[in-house]
C-alpha positions as CSV (number, residue, x, y, z in Angstrom):
1,M,4.9,29.7,-1.4
2,K,4.7,32.2,1.3
3,K,2.5,35.5,0.8
4,K,4.9,38.0,0.7
5,S,7.1,36.3,-1.5
6,L,4.4,35.3,-3.9
7,L,3.2,38.8,-4.0
8,T,7.1,39.6,-4.4
9,G,7.4,37.5,-7.0
10,I,4.3,38.6,-9.0
11,M,5.2,42.0,-9.1
12,T,8.6,41.5,-10.4
13,L,7.3,39.4,-12.9
14,L,5.2,42.4,-14.2
15,I,8.4,44.6,-13.9
16,V,10.2,42.0,-16.1
17,F,7.7,41.9,-18.6
18,G,7.0,45.4,-18.9
19,I,3.6,45.5,-16.7
20,V,4.8,47.8,-13.9
21,N,7.3,50.7,-14.0
22,I,10.6,49.6,-13.2
23,N,11.2,52.1,-10.2
24,T,8.1,50.2,-8.2
25,K,8.7,49.7,-4.9
26,L,8.9,46.3,-3.5
27,V,8.9,44.6,0.0
28,Y,12.2,42.2,-0.4
29,A,13.9,40.5,2.9
30,Y,17.5,41.6,2.5
31,T,18.4,37.9,3.9
32,N,16.2,36.4,0.4
33,A,18.5,35.1,-2.2
34,T,17.6,37.6,-5.7
35,G,15.1,36.1,-7.8
36,M,16.1,35.4,-10.9
37,Y,14.4,35.0,-15.0
38,V,14.9,33.3,-18.0
39,N,12.6,34.5,-20.6
40,P,12.1,33.6,-24.3
41,V,12.9,36.4,-27.1
42,N,10.3,35.8,-29.7
43,E,7.3,34.4,-27.8
44,K,4.0,34.1,-29.5
45,K,0.4,33.2,-27.9
46,A,0.5,29.4,-27.6
47,D,-1.9,26.2,-26.2
48,I,1.5,23.9,-25.8
49,M,4.5,24.8,-23.5
50,T,7.1,22.6,-22.5
51,V,10.9,22.6,-21.2
52,D,13.7,20.9,-19.5
53,W,14.3,21.5,-16.3
54,S,17.2,20.8,-13.6
55,T,19.3,21.7,-10.4
56,T,22.2,21.1,-9.0
57,K,22.2,23.4,-6.1
58,N,18.7,22.7,-4.6
59,A,18.5,24.7,-1.4
60,P,15.5,24.4,1.0
61,N,12.4,26.6,0.1
62,T,13.2,26.9,-3.5
63,Y,10.7,27.3,-6.5
64,W,11.6,27.4,-10.1
65,A,8.3,28.1,-11.7
66,V,9.8,26.9,-15.0
67,H,6.1,28.0,-16.8
68,N,4.7,31.2,-16.2
69,W,1.9,33.1,-18.3
70,N,-0.4,35.8,-18.4
71,A,0.7,37.6,-15.0
72,G,-2.0,39.7,-13.9
73,G,-4.6,39.1,-16.5
74,E,-7.1,36.5,-17.4
75,A,-6.3,32.7,-16.1
76,G,-2.4,34.0,-15.3
77,G,-1.0,31.3,-13.7
78,Y,2.5,29.2,-13.1
79,A,3.9,25.8,-13.2
80,G,6.9,24.6,-11.3
81,F,9.1,22.7,-9.1
82,Q,9.9,23.3,-5.4
83,Q,12.4,22.0,-2.6
84,R,10.9,22.7,0.5
85,T,12.2,21.3,4.2
86,D,11.2,18.1,4.0
87,K,10.5,16.7,0.7
88,R,10.3,17.7,-3.2
89,T,7.3,18.5,-4.8
90,L,5.3,20.0,-8.4
91,H,3.2,23.0,-8.1
92,F,0.6,24.6,-10.5
93,A,-1.3,27.7,-9.4
94,I,-4.0,29.7,-11.6
95,W,-5.6,33.1,-10.3
96,D,-9.3,33.5,-10.3
97,P,-11.0,34.8,-13.5
98,V,-11.6,38.5,-14.2
99,S,-14.1,38.6,-16.8
100,V,-16.6,36.1,-14.4
101,R,-17.5,35.2,-10.7
102,Q,-17.0,31.8,-11.3
103,P,-15.0,29.4,-9.3
104,I,-11.8,27.3,-11.0
105,E,-12.4,23.6,-10.6
106,A,-10.1,21.1,-10.3
107,E,-11.3,17.9,-13.2
108,Y,-8.2,15.3,-12.6
109,L,-5.2,15.2,-9.7
110,S,-3.4,12.3,-9.9
111,S,-3.1,10.2,-7.1
112,S,0.0,12.0,-5.5
113,S,-1.7,15.6,-5.8
114,T,-3.9,17.9,-3.7
115,S,-5.5,20.9,-4.9
116,S,-7.1,24.1,-2.7
117,R,-7.8,27.6,-2.8
118,F,-5.2,30.2,-2.2
119,G,-5.7,33.6,-1.4
120,G,-3.9,37.1,0.2
121,E,-2.1,38.0,-3.1
122,G,-5.1,37.5,-4.9
123,E,-7.5,34.5,-4.8
124,G,-7.1,31.2,-7.2
125,M,-6.5,27.6,-7.2
126,K,-3.5,25.3,-6.6
127,V,-2.2,22.2,-7.3
128,E,0.4,20.6,-4.9
129,T,2.3,17.4,-6.1
130,N,4.7,14.7,-4.1
131,Y,6.8,14.3,-6.7
132,D,10.3,13.2,-5.8
133,W,12.6,14.5,-8.6
134,K,16.4,14.3,-8.0
135,P,19.2,16.9,-7.9
136,N,21.6,16.2,-11.1
137,S,18.6,15.0,-13.4
138,W,16.6,16.1,-15.8
139,Y,12.7,16.3,-16.3
140,K,10.4,18.1,-18.7
141,M,7.6,20.0,-17.7
142,T,4.7,20.6,-20.6
143,M,1.8,22.7,-20.2
144,R,-1.6,22.8,-22.5
145,N,-4.6,24.8,-22.9
146,W,-7.8,23.6,-24.6
147,Q,-11.3,24.6,-25.4
148,E,-14.4,22.4,-23.8
149,G,-18.0,23.4,-23.2
150,G,-17.4,26.9,-23.6
151,H,-14.7,26.7,-20.7
152,T,-10.8,26.8,-21.3
153,K,-9.3,23.8,-19.7
154,F,-5.2,23.9,-18.2
155,G,-3.4,20.7,-17.9
156,Q,-0.1,19.5,-16.4
157,W,2.0,17.1,-17.5
158,V,6.2,16.1,-16.3
159,R,8.5,13.5,-18.1
160,D,11.5,12.0,-16.0
161,E,13.9,12.3,-18.8
162,S,16.5,9.5,-17.0
163,T,13.3,6.8,-17.9
164,K,11.3,8.7,-20.8
165,E,8.3,7.9,-18.3
166,W,5.5,10.6,-18.2
167,K,3.3,11.4,-15.7
168,Q,0.1,13.3,-15.9
169,I,0.0,15.9,-12.9
170,A,-3.4,17.7,-13.3
171,V,-6.4,19.3,-15.3
172,L,-8.0,22.3,-14.2
173,D,-11.1,23.9,-15.6
174,F,-11.6,27.4,-16.2
175,P,-14.7,29.4,-16.8
176,V,-13.3,31.9,-19.4
177,A,-13.3,30.9,-22.9
178,N,-10.3,30.9,-25.6
179,V,-7.7,31.9,-23.2
180,N,-4.4,31.3,-24.3
181,F,-1.0,31.1,-23.0
182,G,-0.6,34.9,-24.0
183,W,2.6,36.7,-22.9
184,G,5.0,36.9,-19.8
185,T,6.1,33.3,-20.5
186,G,9.6,32.3,-19.0
187,M,10.9,30.6,-16.0
188,F,11.4,32.7,-12.4
189,Q,13.7,31.1,-9.8
190,E,12.4,32.4,-5.8
191,D,13.7,31.8,-2.6
192,W,10.2,32.1,-0.4
193,A,11.8,31.9,3.1
194,G,14.5,34.3,3.2
195,N,17.6,31.5,3.0
196,G,19.9,33.4,1.0
197,Q,22.7,32.1,2.4
198,D,22.2,29.1,0.7
199,V,23.0,28.7,-3.3
200,R,20.1,27.6,-5.5
201,N,20.4,27.1,-9.4
202,A,18.8,26.0,-12.3
203,R,19.4,24.7,-15.7
204,L,17.1,24.9,-18.7
205,K,16.7,23.6,-22.1
206,N,14.3,22.2,-24.8
207,F,12.4,25.7,-24.8
208,Y,9.1,25.2,-27.4
209,S,5.6,26.4,-27.7
210,R,3.0,25.8,-30.0
211,S,1.3,28.6,-31.7
212,V,-2.2,28.9,-31.4
213,S,-2.5,30.5,-34.9
214,N,-1.2,27.7,-37.2
215,Q,-0.2,24.7,-34.8
216,D,3.8,24.7,-35.7
217,W,6.3,24.6,-33.2
218,N,8.3,27.8,-32.1
219,S,11.6,26.9,-31.0
220,L,12.6,29.2,-28.3
221,Y,16.0,29.4,-29.0
222,Q,16.9,32.5,-27.6
223,Q,16.6,33.4,-24.0
224,K,17.5,36.7,-21.8
225,V,18.7,36.1,-18.3
226,T,17.6,38.4,-15.6
227,S,18.6,39.2,-12.3
228,Q,15.7,40.8,-10.0
229,Y,18.5,42.5,-7.8
230,P,21.7,43.0,-10.0
231,N,23.8,44.0,-7.2
232,K,23.0,41.0,-5.2
233,N,24.6,37.4,-5.2
234,W,23.8,35.9,-8.5
235,D,25.1,34.6,-11.5
236,G,24.0,33.0,-14.7
237,G,25.2,32.1,-18.3
238,G,24.7,29.4,-21.5
239,N,26.0,27.9,-23.6
240,S,24.9,25.4,-26.8
241,E,22.9,23.4,-24.9
242,Y,21.3,25.2,-21.8
243,V,21.2,28.4,-19.8
244,W,21.5,28.7,-16.4
245,V,20.9,31.0,-13.0
246,E,22.0,31.1,-9.4
247,A,21.5,33.3,-6.4
248,G,22.3,33.2,-2.9
249,G,25.8,32.3,-0.7
250,N,28.6,34.2,-2.3
251,T,27.8,34.3,-5.9
252,K,29.0,36.8,-7.9
253,P,28.2,37.7,-11.4
254,T,29.7,37.0,-14.3
255,M,27.7,38.7,-16.9
256,T,25.4,41.7,-17.3
257,S,21.2,41.3,-16.1
258,G,19.5,41.1,-19.6
259,K,21.9,39.3,-21.6
260,V,20.2,37.0,-24.0
261,F,22.0,33.6,-25.2
262,T,21.3,31.5,-27.9
263,I,20.7,27.5,-27.5
264,N,21.7,25.0,-30.3
265,Q,18.2,23.2,-30.1
266,P,16.1,21.1,-33.3
267,S,13.0,22.8,-34.3
268,K,10.8,20.6,-32.8
269,P,10.4,19.2,-29.2
270,D,11.4,15.5,-28.4
271,V,8.7,14.2,-26.7
272,G,8.4,10.5,-27.3
273,T,6.2,8.1,-29.5
274,L,2.7,7.2,-28.8
275,D,1.6,3.6,-28.1
276,F,-0.4,1.5,-25.8
277,D,-2.0,-2.1,-25.8
278,I,-5.2,-3.1,-25.9
279,A,-5.9,-4.9,-22.5
280,N,-9.1,-5.7,-22.5
281,A,-12.2,-6.1,-25.0
282,K,-15.6,-7.8,-24.4
283,Y,-19.1,-7.9,-25.0
284,E,-21.4,-9.9,-22.9
285,N,-24.9,-9.9,-21.1
286,N,-25.3,-6.3,-22.7
287,Y,-22.1,-5.3,-21.5
288,L,-19.0,-3.6,-23.1
289,N,-15.8,-3.5,-21.4
290,I,-12.9,-2.1,-23.3
291,S,-9.6,-1.0,-22.0
292,W,-6.3,-0.2,-22.7
293,K,-2.8,0.6,-21.5
294,L,-0.2,3.4,-22.2
295,K,3.3,1.7,-22.6
296,N,6.0,2.8,-20.2
297,Q,7.7,5.2,-22.5
298,S,4.4,6.5,-24.4
299,T,3.5,9.9,-25.0
300,P,0.4,10.8,-22.8
301,Q,-3.0,10.4,-23.8
302,F,-4.8,13.5,-24.6
303,K,-8.4,12.1,-25.6
304,G,-9.6,9.1,-27.6
305,K,-12.1,7.4,-29.5
306,I,-14.0,3.9,-29.7
307,E,-16.0,2.8,-32.8
308,I,-17.8,-0.2,-33.0
309,Y,-18.4,-2.5,-36.1
310,N,-20.4,-6.0,-37.3
311,N,-18.0,-6.7,-39.9
312,S,-14.2,-7.8,-39.5
313,S,-13.4,-4.8,-42.4
314,M,-14.5,-2.1,-39.9
315,T,-15.9,-0.4,-43.0
316,G,-19.2,1.6,-43.3
317,T,-20.9,3.6,-40.3
318,P,-19.8,1.9,-36.9
319,I,-23.0,0.3,-35.3
320,K,-21.9,2.4,-31.7
321,T,-19.0,5.0,-31.1
322,I,-18.1,6.3,-28.1
323,N,-16.6,9.8,-28.2
324,N,-14.9,12.3,-25.5
325,I,-12.9,9.7,-24.0
326,R,-10.7,12.1,-21.5
327,S,-6.6,12.1,-21.1
328,Y,-7.4,10.3,-17.8
329,E,-9.5,7.5,-18.8
330,N,-8.1,4.2,-20.2
331,S,-11.5,1.7,-20.0
332,V,-14.7,1.9,-21.3
333,K,-17.4,0.0,-19.5
334,E,-20.7,0.7,-20.5
335,N,-24.4,-0.8,-20.6
336,C,-25.5,-0.8,-24.3
337,Q,-27.5,-3.2,-26.5
338,L,-25.8,-4.1,-29.6
339,A,-27.6,-6.3,-32.7
340,S,-25.3,-9.7,-31.6
341,S,-22.8,-10.6,-28.7
342,T,-20.6,-12.3,-31.4
343,D,-18.9,-10.9,-34.6
344,L,-18.1,-7.8,-33.1
345,Y,-15.2,-5.1,-33.8
346,A,-13.7,-1.9,-32.1
347,K,-11.1,0.7,-33.3
348,V,-9.7,1.9,-30.4
349,I,-8.3,5.9,-31.6
350,I,-6.1,7.1,-29.4
351,T,-4.5,11.1,-29.8
352,D,-1.8,11.9,-27.2
353,L,-0.8,15.4,-25.9
354,F,0.6,16.4,-29.2
355,D,-2.0,15.6,-31.5
356,N,-0.7,12.5,-32.6
357,T,-2.9,9.6,-33.4
358,I,-3.1,6.1,-33.6
359,T,-5.7,3.3,-34.4
360,K,-5.7,-0.3,-33.1
361,T,-8.3,-2.7,-33.9
362,V,-9.5,-6.2,-31.5
363,T,-11.9,-8.6,-31.9
364,L,-14.5,-8.6,-29.2
365,A,-14.9,-11.5,-27.1
366,G,-18.3,-12.9,-26.7
367,S,-19.6,-14.4,-23.2
368,T,-17.5,-17.8,-21.9
369,E,-18.1,-16.9,-18.5
370,N,-19.7,-19.9,-17.6
371,N,-16.9,-22.1,-19.0
372,Y,-14.8,-20.7,-15.8
373,K,-17.5,-21.1,-13.2
374,G,-16.8,-24.4,-10.9
375,S,-14.6,-25.5,-8.3
376,N,-12.1,-27.8,-9.5
377,F,-9.7,-27.1,-12.3
378,T,-6.4,-28.4,-13.4
379,F,-3.4,-27.1,-15.1
380,D,-1.1,-29.8,-17.1
381,F,2.2,-29.1,-17.8
382,K,3.8,-31.3,-20.5
383,G,7.7,-31.0,-22.3
384,Y,10.0,-33.4,-24.5
385,S,8.5,-36.1,-25.8
386,D,5.2,-35.3,-24.1
387,N,6.3,-36.6,-20.7
388,Q,4.3,-34.7,-18.1
389,F,7.0,-33.4,-15.8
390,A,3.9,-31.0,-13.4
391,K,0.4,-30.4,-12.3
392,L,-1.3,-27.0,-10.4
393,D,-4.7,-28.7,-9.2
394,L,-6.9,-25.7,-7.9
395,D,-9.9,-26.2,-5.3
396,L,-11.4,-22.8,-5.4
397,D,-14.2,-23.5,-3.2
398,K,-11.5,-24.2,-0.4
399,L,-9.2,-21.4,-2.4
400,T,-6.0,-23.4,-2.2
401,S,-4.3,-25.4,-4.7
402,K,-1.5,-28.1,-5.1
403,L,1.4,-28.3,-6.8
404,T,3.5,-31.5,-8.5
405,V,6.5,-31.5,-10.0
406,E,8.3,-34.8,-11.6
407,N,11.8,-35.3,-10.9
408,I,12.7,-35.3,-14.9
409,K,14.0,-33.2,-17.2
410,T,11.3,-30.7,-18.6
411,H,12.7,-30.2,-22.2
412,Y,16.2,-31.1,-23.7
413,Y,16.1,-28.4,-26.7
414,F,15.0,-25.1,-24.3
415,N,18.2,-24.1,-22.0
416,D,15.5,-21.3,-20.7
417,S,12.7,-20.6,-19.1
418,Y,10.1,-23.2,-21.1
419,A,7.0,-22.9,-18.5
420,S,6.5,-21.3,-15.6
421,I,4.0,-20.5,-12.9
422,L,3.4,-16.8,-10.9
423,V,0.7,-16.3,-8.1
424,Q,0.5,-12.4,-6.8
425,D,-1.7,-11.1,-4.0
426,N,-4.3,-8.3,-4.9
427,L,-1.3,-6.1,-4.8
428,G,0.7,-7.5,-7.2
429,Q,3.3,-9.3,-4.8
430,P,4.5,-12.5,-5.8
431,V,3.1,-15.2,-3.4
432,F,4.7,-18.1,-5.1
433,Y,6.6,-18.5,-8.6
434,K,8.3,-21.5,-10.4
435,D,9.9,-21.3,-13.0
436,F,10.6,-24.6,-15.1
437,I,14.2,-24.4,-17.2
438,G,14.2,-26.6,-20.6
439,N,17.3,-28.7,-20.1
440,E,17.5,-29.0,-16.3
441,V,16.3,-31.8,-14.1
442,N,12.9,-30.8,-11.6
443,D,13.6,-32.0,-8.2
444,A,10.6,-33.8,-7.3
445,L,8.1,-31.7,-5.5
446,V,4.5,-31.7,-3.9
447,K,3.6,-28.1,-2.5
448,D,0.5,-26.7,-1.2
449,I,0.2,-22.9,-2.4
450,P,-3.0,-20.9,-0.1
451,L,-5.0,-18.6,-2.2
452,K,-7.5,-15.9,-1.4
453,E,-10.1,-14.3,-3.6
454,G,-8.3,-11.3,-5.4
455,Y,-5.2,-13.6,-6.0
456,Y,-3.6,-13.5,-9.6
457,L,-2.7,-16.5,-11.3
458,T,-0.2,-16.6,-14.8
459,V,0.7,-19.2,-16.2
460,K,3.0,-19.8,-19.3
461,H,4.1,-22.5,-21.5
462,R,6.8,-22.2,-24.6
463,E,4.6,-25.0,-26.4
464,Y,1.2,-24.3,-25.1
465,S,-0.9,-25.8,-28.2
466,N,-0.3,-28.9,-27.7
467,R,1.7,-29.5,-24.6
468,L,-0.2,-27.1,-22.1
469,F,-3.7,-28.6,-21.0
470,I,-6.2,-26.4,-18.7
471,T,-9.4,-28.0,-17.7
472,N,-12.6,-27.5,-15.6
473,I,-12.8,-30.6,-14.2
474,D,-16.5,-29.9,-12.6
475,K,-17.4,-29.8,-16.3
476,N,-15.3,-32.0,-18.4
477,L,-14.6,-29.0,-20.6
478,A,-11.2,-28.1,-21.9
479,L,-10.5,-24.2,-21.6
480,D,-8.7,-21.7,-23.7
481,K,-4.9,-21.4,-23.4
482,G,-1.9,-19.4,-25.1
483,A,1.2,-18.8,-24.3
484,T,0.5,-16.3,-21.7
485,N,-3.0,-17.5,-19.5
486,T,-3.7,-14.7,-16.4
487,Y,-6.4,-15.3,-13.9
488,K,-8.3,-13.2,-11.3
489,I,-9.2,-15.9,-8.6
490,S,-12.6,-16.0,-6.9
491,K,-14.8,-18.5,-4.9
492,N,-15.7,-21.4,-7.3
493,Q,-14.5,-19.2,-10.6
494,L,-11.4,-18.5,-12.4
495,N,-11.7,-15.4,-14.1
496,P,-9.5,-14.6,-17.5
497,I,-8.0,-11.3,-17.3
498,S,-5.1,-9.4,-19.6
499,Q,-1.6,-9.2,-17.4
500,S,-2.3,-5.7,-17.7
501,E,-4.8,-5.6,-15.1
502,I,-2.9,-6.7,-12.3
503,P,-1.7,-4.0,-10.2
504,E,2.3,-3.1,-11.2
505,L,4.1,-4.1,-8.1
506,N,3.7,-1.8,-5.4
507,K,6.1,1.5,-5.8
508,S,4.3,2.8,-3.3
509,P,6.4,3.2,0.1
510,Y,3.7,3.1,2.5
511,V,2.0,0.1,1.4
512,G,3.5,-3.2,2.7
513,E,3.7,-5.2,5.7
514,H,7.3,-5.2,7.0
515,F,9.1,-1.6,7.8
516,D,11.5,0.0,10.2
517,F,12.4,3.2,11.5
518,T,16.5,3.5,12.5
519,F,17.5,5.8,15.0
520,K,21.3,7.0,14.4
521,G,23.2,9.5,17.1
522,L,26.7,10.8,17.3
523,G,28.9,9.7,14.7
524,D,25.9,8.2,13.2
525,W,25.8,5.1,15.7
526,L,22.6,2.8,15.4
527,F,21.3,3.4,19.0
528,G,18.1,2.3,18.5
529,Q,15.7,0.2,16.0
530,L,11.8,-0.3,15.2
531,N,10.8,-3.3,13.1
532,L,7.3,-3.5,12.3
533,D,5.6,-6.8,10.7
534,L,2.1,-5.9,10.1
535,S,1.4,-9.5,8.8
536,S,2.0,-11.0,12.6
537,N,0.8,-7.4,14.1
538,E,4.4,-7.2,16.1
539,A,6.6,-4.1,16.5
540,K,10.0,-5.0,17.7
541,I,12.1,-2.5,20.0
542,D,16.4,-3.1,19.6
543,I,17.6,-0.3,21.9
544,K,21.4,-0.5,22.1
545,K,23.8,-0.2,25.2
546,G,25.2,3.5,25.2
547,E,24.6,7.2,24.8
548,P,22.4,8.3,21.6
549,H,24.5,12.1,21.5
550,G,26.3,13.3,24.0
551,Y,26.2,17.0,22.9
552,F,22.3,16.7,23.7
553,K,21.2,17.1,27.2
554,D,18.1,16.3,26.8
555,S,15.2,15.0,24.8
556,Y,17.6,13.6,21.6
557,A,14.9,11.4,19.9
558,S,11.4,9.6,20.8
559,L,9.3,6.7,19.7
560,S,5.8,6.4,21.3
561,I,3.2,3.5,20.1
562,K,-0.5,4.5,21.2
563,D,-3.8,2.1,20.0
564,N,-6.6,3.9,18.3
565,E,-8.3,4.8,21.6
566,G,-5.4,7.1,22.1
567,N,-3.4,4.7,24.9
568,T,0.3,4.2,25.1
569,I,1.4,0.7,24.6
570,Y,4.8,1.8,24.4
571,T,6.9,4.9,25.0
572,K,10.9,5.5,24.8
573,D,12.4,8.7,25.3
574,F,16.7,8.9,24.3
575,I,18.1,11.6,26.5
576,G,21.1,12.6,24.1
577,D,24.1,12.4,26.6
578,K,22.2,9.4,29.5
579,T,23.1,6.1,28.6
580,N,20.5,3.4,27.7
581,E,20.3,-0.3,28.5
582,A,20.3,-3.0,26.0
583,L,16.7,-3.7,25.2
584,V,15.2,-6.1,23.0
585,K,11.1,-6.0,23.2
586,N,8.2,-7.7,21.4
587,I,5.0,-5.4,21.3
588,P,1.9,-6.3,19.9
589,I,0.2,-3.7,17.6
590,K,-2.7,-3.6,15.6
591,T,-4.5,-1.8,12.7
592,G,-5.6,1.7,13.7
593,S,-2.4,1.9,15.8
594,Y,-0.2,5.1,16.3
595,I,3.4,5.5,15.8
596,T,5.5,8.7,16.4
597,I,8.6,9.3,16.0
598,K,10.7,12.2,16.9
599,H,14.6,12.9,15.9
600,Q,16.5,16.3,16.4
601,E,18.5,14.9,13.5
602,S,16.0,13.4,11.6
603,E,17.5,14.6,8.1
604,G,20.5,12.6,8.0
605,R,20.1,10.3,11.2
606,L,16.1,8.8,10.9
607,L,15.7,6.2,8.5
608,I,12.1,4.7,7.6
609,N,12.1,2.4,4.8
610,N,9.4,0.0,3.7
611,L,11.5,-3.2,3.8
612,D,9.2,-5.1,1.0
613,N,10.0,-2.6,-1.8
614,K,13.1,-1.0,-0.5
615,L,11.4,2.5,-0.5
616,E,12.5,5.1,2.1
617,L,8.9,6.9,3.7
618,E,8.9,10.7,4.4
619,K,10.2,11.6,7.9
620,G,11.0,14.5,9.7
621,N,12.0,16.2,13.4
622,S,8.2,15.0,14.2
623,I,6.2,12.6,12.2
624,T,3.3,10.1,12.9
625,Y,2.0,7.1,11.4
626,K,-1.2,5.2,11.4
627,I,-1.6,2.0,10.8
628,T,-3.6,0.3,8.3
629,D,-4.7,-2.8,6.6
630,D,-2.6,-2.1,3.4
631,G,0.3,-0.3,5.5
632,L,1.2,3.0,6.6
633,V,-0.6,6.4,6.1
634,K,1.1,9.8,7.8
635,S,-1.0,11.3,10.4
636,S,-0.7,13.4,13.1
637,E,-0.8,13.7,16.7
638,D,-3.5,15.6,16.4
639,E,-5.2,12.9,15.3
640,I,-4.5,10.4,18.1
641,N,-7.3,9.9,20.5
642,K,-6.8,11.4,23.5
643,S,-7.1,9.0,26.4
644,P,-7.9,10.1,30.0
645,E,-4.8,11.7,31.7
646,N,-2.7,9.1,33.9
647,E,-1.9,9.5,37.3
648,W,1.6,11.0,37.8
649,N,3.9,8.3,38.4
650,P,7.4,8.8,39.8
651,S,9.2,6.3,38.3
652,K,8.2,7.1,34.9
653,S,9.8,9.6,32.9
654,Y,7.5,12.5,30.8
655,N,8.0,14.3,27.5
656,A,6.9,17.7,26.6
657,G,2.8,17.8,25.9
658,D,2.5,14.8,28.4
659,K,-0.4,15.4,30.5
660,V,-0.7,13.9,34.0
661,S,-3.3,13.6,37.1
662,Y,-2.0,14.7,40.4
663,K,-4.4,14.9,43.7
664,G,-7.4,16.0,41.5
665,K,-5.6,18.6,39.4
666,I,-4.1,18.0,35.5
667,Y,-0.6,19.1,34.9
668,K,1.3,19.5,31.3
669,A,4.6,18.7,30.8
670,K,6.7,21.8,29.5
671,W,10.2,19.2,28.8
672,W,11.3,16.0,30.0
673,S,11.1,15.2,33.5
674,H,11.6,11.9,35.9
675,G,10.8,12.0,39.5
676,F,9.6,15.5,39.6
677,V,6.4,15.9,41.8
678,P,4.1,18.2,40.0
679,D,3.0,20.6,42.6
680,T,6.8,20.9,44.0
681,K,6.3,24.6,45.2
682,V,8.9,26.9,43.5
683,Q,10.2,30.4,43.4
684,N,9.9,30.8,39.3
685,S,8.1,29.3,36.6
686,W,11.0,28.1,34.6
687,E,12.1,25.7,37.8
688,T,9.6,23.3,37.3
689,P,8.9,21.1,34.3
690,W,5.2,21.1,34.9
691,E,2.4,23.4,33.9
692,L,-0.8,23.4,36.2
693,I,-3.8,23.6,33.2
694,S,-6.6,22.6,35.3
């Protein structure tokens, strides 16, 4: 939020919560949509707060702080959802301590979160998270505080109610003990940039907090709706399911500010159920390795503990205990000396965000590593009447494999998948897949499948016990097998792993090998396209014949590709009312190159897509991406090395910001030009597109 509007929001919170006199004067731009507030009638000191939020009108520059607490006091803060001009985010901020002079630390941040200090209206720590929430969808945001080492920790979690999947966002370490969510709880909706002509709204339901005194849930079913400026454009209301607020545009109130609404909600929140799978459990060479994975719709982990026993009943005192496993940790890897490397058993004890606990047990695997060392391995697949229908040979010295399939029916009694082979790359992307349907005749096949270190191999067989044979040829040794057998490929070693250790199929729009940039103009006509194939280090430019957009007399869009030294590989400026000739051109690119895209109507007429996973990348009127080994990463033009200024070329077009040398002097372009000599004598500076800079 902007500093002035953030201060306004804080001061208004103090008024709403009765901390500052209502006559306090505020500076508030007349163009802002009025602030809206939703506050519980029966708040109590709490260690957990949770609420469901949705919006159907998400005007730019809107902040929905669905959780507020302790405004103006110790550990005052807020958390919520933001609609920026170019993206959607989550927000979480706490002001610096009042009683001590120690900083707040970010203990944990999700992969899409960043933390930084803020100042101006007070100082503190904020966390900003890229999170593409969707309008018309519901999201549950849950905050919790707890005590640890003389400090208070504050955590943020969010659940997408359409998928029921939780995500942990952040943990902030606040250097004062025994602070809770004490007062001033509730939501505010804010227009922080003064675009009150646009309407924004919020719907809220399932308001709950958990009492510090007895750990009981408080159903906050009575909520008061208040307008910061009742004479401005706003409205609000409620029904049995949710309360709602709206502000901006031509909105007119149908209620009196300060009205209390009653929601029909259960006495306790519906947060889901804790569940997890143990992915790995080994003790070998004095090294303990245990990992687990929450199921997709499980409640979030809050803490964990592991106990190791040397008896299968797992009774008595454990021979080793690992405590204080944190909310964001899902594995233990520790060098330790245990009495034996066999006959060891573990309890994995996980407690969720809401203090529900479940325990799962596992037998620790001993050392079998040497069985999987070697160059040559075979997988023999047999089916009906023990007829062999397929064979997979691995050569891990040369990192190759060969699949041989016989022209026979797999197994008459099965009409679905009987066996399968899946090869995935180090990112989890499928490289090869073969499914053997039981009652179908296989086509004869001999196929070489290239492998790389870090690839994953998964072999499945419905009747594995007597019809799947896995052999280390070098050692003439039959290997362990199951219905599902998963391995990580190394040179001269096959490494058994759990399926959960394979990276989830890439869900990042920035990771991949194939990207498409689509330029549209008047009437959504596609006038240009850039296709990146990072696997072959090639960019394809496809320009259509015609005018991009006749209403624009200057640069409507542009494309620039530069190498890692800042040298221009390709550049194209699309003048709105200028006809382009058709062109298809292939351009070599490599890791470290920069691509800068500009488009005056980027919101609806520029598309940037990852073709591998069908996800859309961030876009804007001007955006720069850098090519990496894994795909693209957002960059900026400032990061590109500045190449020596080129000599002015009368046959070349120049865009704003381009620099050229001419007769020993350096000029910078103020706008687009073509053929205009930099030192042309003019009476007024606005008559030349060039500015002399040195």
